[in-house]
PATILO-433212 format. One record per residue: residue number from 1; residue in one letter; z negated, y negated, x negated of N, C-alpha, C in turn. Coordinates in pm, whole numbers, padded with zeros to 5 digits, always signed. Atoms other than C-alpha are relative to their C-alpha. Layout:
% residues N
NUM, a, Z, Y, X, Z, Y, X, Z, Y, X .
...
//
This chain:
% residues 89
1, m, -00031, +00144, -00095, +00014, -00011, -00011, -00041, -00122, -00072 .
2, d, -00014, +00122, +00065, +00104, -00355, -00137, -00063, -00100, +00076 .
3, g, +00020, +00107, -00128, -00038, -00567, +00136, +00071, -00028, +00079 .
4, r, -00080, +00005, -00127, +00224, -00506, +00367, -00021, +00093, +00072 .
5, s, +00029, -00092, -00121, +00215, -00367, +00705, +00126, +00103, -00012 .
6, p, -00097, -00094, -00023, +00464, -00092, +00773, +00136, -00081, +00077 .
7, s, -00148, +00069, -00025, +00682, -00345, +00931, +00050, -00115, -00068 .
8, g, -00055, +00081, +00091, +00681, -00544, +00648, -00088, -00169, -00020 .
9, l, +00095, +00150, +00020, +00464, -00831, +00718, -00099, +00014, -00124 .
10, r, +00075, +00018, +00104, +00219, -00939, +00429, -00170, -00031, +00053 .
11, f, +00139, +00015, -00033, -00146, -00919, +00501, -00117, -00042, -00166 .
12, p, +00119, +00078, +00145, -00331, -01149, +00156, -00129, +00091, +00032 .
13, g, +00164, -00061, -00065, -00678, -00977, +00087, +00047, +00126, -00036 .
14, l, +00012, -00177, +00000, -00566, -00611, +00122, +00015, +00055, -00165 .
15, i, +00000, -00060, +00142, -00626, -00384, -00143, +00095, +00115, +00000 .
16, s, -00071, -00089, -00002, -00365, -00161, -00272, -00031, +00134, -00049 .
17, q, +00053, -00113, +00063, -00376, +00191, -00328, -00017, +00026, -00163 .
18, q, -00016, +00015, +00148, -00277, +00126, -00689, -00145, -00061, -00063 .
19, q, +00120, +00126, +00072, -00593, -00120, -00737, -00113, +00120, +00027 .
20, v, +00142, -00085, -00031, -00847, +00141, -00559, -00027, +00109, -00113 .
21, a, -00009, -00110, +00093, -00696, +00410, -00804, -00058, -00036, -00126 .
22, e, +00033, +00049, +00126, -00745, +00186, -01133, -00160, -00016, +00029 .
23, v, +00134, +00024, -00020, -01109, +00076, -01002, -00084, +00155, -00009 .
24, r, +00029, -00144, +00055, -01184, +00465, -00991, +00002, +00030, -00102 .
25, r, +00004, -00036, +00144, -01059, +00532, -01297, -00087, -00077, -00125 .
26, d, +00096, +00064, +00112, -01249, +00230, -01478, -00166, +00096, +00060 .
27, l, +00146, -00026, -00063, -01587, +00352, -01244, -00035, +00133, -00095 .
28, g, -00032, -00160, +00078, -01499, +00738, -01416, -00027, -00072, -00147 .
29, r, +00056, +00026, +00148, -01524, +00557, -01755, -00093, -00030, -00033 .
30, r, +00106, +00055, +00053, -01777, +00392, -01751, -00120, +00103, +00046 .
31, l, +00103, -00107, -00008, -01977, +00698, -01606, -00004, +00069, -00153 .
32, a, -00022, -00071, +00109, -01833, +00895, -01906, -00064, -00078, -00145 .
33, a, +00027, +00090, +00135, -01934, +00600, -02155, -00158, +00036, +00005 .
34, w, +00187, +00012, -00037, -02322, +00626, -02004, -00041, +00121, -00026 .
35, r, +00041, -00146, -00010, -02321, +01010, -02002, +00018, +00020, -00193 .
36, a, -00042, -00017, +00163, -02159, +01015, -02390, -00146, -00062, -00058 .
37, e, +00090, +00093, +00040, -02422, +00739, -02474, -00141, +00079, +00020 .
38, r, +00134, -00044, -00049, -02712, +00934, -02339, -00013, +00169, -00082 .
39, g, +00002, -00142, +00102, -02606, +01253, -02544, +00035, +00141, +00094 .
40, l, +00015, -00077, -00101, -02541, +01427, -02222, +00130, +00090, +00027 .
41, t, -00148, -00079, -00002, -02246, +01702, -02189, +00021, -00026, +00176 .
42, q, -00065, -00010, -00164, -02070, +01692, -01830, -00103, +00089, +00087 .
43, l, +00035, -00121, -00049, -02239, +02027, -01744, -00165, -00058, +00015 .
44, q, +00137, +00029, -00022, -02594, +01883, -01839, -00024, -00116, +00128 .
45, l, +00041, +00100, -00073, -02561, +01582, -01626, +00019, +00057, +00155 .
46, a, -00029, -00048, -00129, -02408, +01789, -01315, -00127, +00072, +00032 .
47, r, +00160, -00098, -00020, -02717, +02020, -01348, -00075, -00076, +00047 .
48, s, +00080, +00026, -00041, -02927, +01743, -01318, -00017, -00099, +00114 .
49, i, -00026, +00053, -00103, -02804, +01590, -01042, +00065, +00086, +00103 .
50, c, -00060, -00070, -00099, -02702, +01867, -00846, +00110, +00017, +00039 .
51, y, -00141, -00029, -00031, -02340, +01871, -00855, +00071, +00128, -00107 .
52, s, -00062, -00060, +00134, -02080, +02081, -01067, +00032, -00086, -00092 .
53, r, -00065, +00074, +00126, -01927, +02006, -01375, +00109, -00067, +00027 .
54, s, -00170, +00024, -00089, -01581, +01988, -01186, -00043, -00157, +00049 .
55, s, +00025, +00154, -00069, -01739, +01722, -00965, -00042, -00130, -00127 .
56, v, -00002, +00085, +00078, -01854, +01531, -01264, +00143, -00053, -00095 .
57, a, -00129, +00056, +00089, -01534, +01558, -01448, +00082, -00066, +00075 .
58, n, -00074, +00053, -00139, -01341, +01479, -01121, -00020, -00175, -00022 .
59, a, +00050, +00135, -00023, -01535, +01150, -01102, +00030, -00110, -00107 .
60, e, -00049, +00065, +00149, -01496, +01059, -01489, +00130, -00026, -00014 .
61, i, -00165, +00025, +00011, -01091, +01063, -01453, +00034, -00066, +00113 .
62, g, -00018, +00027, -00065, -01127, +00884, -01139, +00106, +00065, +00133 .
63, r, -00064, -00127, -00087, -00991, +01177, -00909, -00084, -00015, +00119 .
64, d, +00082, -00025, -00072, -01279, +01214, -00688, -00054, -00158, +00073 .
65, a, +00058, +00105, -00044, -01389, +00930, -00449, -00137, +00046, +00080 .
66, s, +00159, -00064, -00071, -01762, +01073, -00442, -00076, -00098, +00090 .
67, v, +00107, +00067, -00099, -02015, +00967, -00195, -00088, -00083, -00098 .
68, r, +00088, +00060, +00040, -02256, +00705, -00267, -00129, +00050, -00033 .
69, r, +00158, -00076, +00035, -02550, +00951, -00332, +00016, +00057, -00137 .
70, f, +00012, -00063, +00134, -02357, +01089, -00626, -00005, -00122, -00095 .
71, w, +00001, +00117, +00086, -02308, +00746, -00799, -00159, -00049, -00011 .
72, q, +00134, +00041, +00004, -02683, +00673, -00721, -00067, +00091, -00089 .
73, d, +00085, -00096, +00073, -02815, +01000, -00878, +00070, +00000, -00167 .
74, a, -00117, +00004, +00132, -02525, +00979, -01143, -00069, -00149, -00107 .
75, d, +00055, +00106, +00037, -02680, +00621, -01212, -00154, +00028, -00065 .
76, r, +00157, -00042, +00042, -03035, +00736, -01237, -00022, +00101, -00106 .
77, a, -00010, -00090, +00089, -02997, +01029, -01444, +00048, -00058, -00152 .
78, v, -00042, +00059, +00116, -02787, +00816, -01727, -00080, -00124, -00038 .
79, d, +00065, +00106, +00039, -03049, +00544, -01707, +00117, -00128, +00018 .
80, a, -00098, +00140, +00016, -02774, +00264, -01628, -00076, -00108, +00057 .
81, r, +00064, +00133, -00050, -02994, +00056, -01424, +00053, -00069, +00106 .
82, g, -00060, +00058, -00123, -02827, +00046, -01135, +00174, -00072, -00014 .
83, a, -00100, +00054, +00033, -02488, -00051, -01301, +00124, +00059, +00030 .
84, l, -00072, -00078, -00069, -02309, +00234, -01185, +00031, -00018, +00128 .
85, l, -00007, +00023, -00141, -02400, +00186, -00844, +00060, -00101, +00027 .
86, a, -00054, +00175, -00012, -02326, -00201, -00831, +00140, +00020, -00017 .
87, a, -00111, -00050, +00023, -02011, -00073, -00964, +00076, +00063, +00095 .
88, f, -00031, -00071, -00152, -01952, +00185, -00670, +00033, -00091, +00104 .
89, d, +00023, +00082, -00134, -02056, -00050, -00430, +00136, -00107, +00044 .
//
């Protein structure tokens, strides 16, 4: 979506799918950085927040539009002090 309706009309302020995907990738990169800084593997983080390793991996590459609870738990587990949760919100 590029801010246009199916009829071709423009709607300023709408966020495109490309923009959403880039924000998700950025959020995932932030999670990976926080995790690495804390010396955690994806599996260790996953176990500490009761998710699968693949859920963490998908979140880190921006593939998963995880629920807020995931980001809340991940933020707490890597001691991001609200930075990840704020970025998700």
